[in-house]
N, C-alpha and C positions, 0 to 999 in steps of 0.2 A: 423354146430354147433359143438362146442368143446365138448369133453366128459363131462358127467355130474359130478357135485359135490353134495355130500349129507352132510348136516350139521344141527346142532341144533341151534335154535335161541330163545333167551329169551329177552323180552323187558319189562321194567317198564315204564308205561305211567304216565305222570303228567298232571294235569289240574288245573284250577283256583278254588278257593273256591266255585264259582258259576257255575262251569262246563262249561265255555264258549266254549271250544273246542268240547266237547261232543254235546252240543246243536247246535253249528254251523253246525256240520255234519248232525244231525237229521233234521235241518231246510233247508238243501240244500244250505247254503250260499257258494257262489263260491270262495270267498277268505277266506281260513281258514288254520289252522296249527295244528300240534300235536308236543309235546315235549316228548322225551323218552330217557332212558338209555338202551343201548343194549349190550348184551354179547353173546358169542357163546359157552361158557363153564362156569359152575359156579365157576371154579377155575381161570378164567381169572383175570389178574392183570391190564389190560388196558380195559377201558370201553368207548364205543362210546356215546357221547352226541349228540343227533340228533334233528333237527327241520325238520319236514316234512311239506312242504308248498303246498297248492293247489291253483292254479290260474286258475279258470274255468276248462278246460280239461287238463291243464298242471300241472304236479306234479314235485316238486323239493325237493330233500333231501339234507340238509346241515348237515355235520357230522364232528366231531372233537373228538380226543381221550383225555380222562382225566384219572387220576389214580383211582385205586380202592378206595384208602383212600378218595379222593375227592368225588367220587361217593357216598360213605357211608355218608359223611358229607351232601351232597345235599339231600339224602334220609331222613336224620334226620332233614332237614329244615334249615341247615346252608349253605347258598349260598356264604358266604364270601370267601371261598376257590377259587371260580371261578374268583374272582377279580385278582388273581395272573397270569391268562392266558392272553396272548396278541392276541390270535386267535379271529377273528371277530365273528365266530359262537358261541364260548363260551361267548363272551361279549353280543351278541344278546340274547342268552338263559338266561343269568344272568338277563338282563334287563327285559325280559318278566316275568321270574319266580318271581322276587322280586316285580316288579310293579303290577302284577296281583295276587299275593299270590298263587303260584302254590304249590301243594302237590302231593305226590304219590297217584295213584288211583288203578290201576290194573296191574297185571303181565300177559303177554301173552307168551306162549311157543308154538313152533311147529317145525316140521321137514321139511326141505327144500331140494328140488332137483333143481339144477340150471344148465342151459345150456347157453353157451356163443357163440355168433357169433361175431368175433372180429371187423368186419366192422361196423362202427357206434356204437360200444360198445353195441350191442343188448344182453340183458339178459332176458331169459324166465325162470321163476321160478314156481315151483309147491309146495305149502304148504299143509301139511297134519297133521293129529293128532293135530289140534289146541285145546289148553287147556288154561284155565285161572283161576285166583284167585284174590280175593280182598286181596292183600298183598303188602308189600313193601320190602319183604325179597329177594332181587334180587339174592343173592349169596347162598341161602339156597336150597339144593337139596331135602328137605323133606316137601315141601309145598303140601298141598292137592289140586292138580290141578283138575279142572272139565272139562271134554270134552265139547267143544262148538258146534262142528258139529258132530252129531252122525251117519249120513249116510256116505257112502264111497264117499265123495266129496273132490276134490282137488280144492284149490284156485290157479288160475293161474294169474301171473302178468307178463306183458311185459314192459321192460324198455329199453330205447335207448336214445342216445345223440341227434341226429339230424333227421335222416331219418330211418324209418322202411322199410327194403327191401320188395319189392312186394311179393316175394315167401313166406316170413314169414307171411305177412298179409293174404295171401290166405290160408296158412296152418292153421292159427289161426281161421279165419272165418269159415272154414269148420269143425273145431274140437270143437268149443265152443258150449256148449249146453245151457248155460245161461250166459248172460253178465250183470254185475252190478258192481257198485262202492262199494267195500267191505271195511269196516273198521274193522280190527280185534279188535281194542280198543273198538269200539261201540258194536260189537257182544258180547264181553265178559261182558261188563256192562249190556247189555240187558238180556243175559242168566242168569247172577248171581243176577240180581235185585230182 
């Protein structure tokens, strides 16, 4: 594994007016999605517009960069700026968000340590200090964030392109104390409800 990287992550999650993404996760529906804007510093000028899709046990993240100005327009409910992009991910997000009337729901912050094994693009990440707020102020550093996990628990995610090498599988299985499908979006909504 390559040396670790440490960085900050902030995501603003969107959901439909009837919270279809939230209830799809709670109901255990195997085909579901989440839409979010993601930054790594509140001073960022480029923002990732992401669709995280779940197909049974397979998770696929689609990501495209949009400008900060366009992100602010989207946060304010004006999706027309997305019509200027030709990227298929932005077009897909625009269609979902306008068709199902998506609105900002919660912000999730955390600190991440990431380890990379280049073969098969394996990424093992550890997220800690997970915090959340019912807010749409993505670029505001003064939001009153609430700790979501109070115990000293790390959330580990393992991502890879095709094959997870056997030695990493074995290391993970011996180190994991509790395995579950965690949604930081849902955790924040449940704790803050």
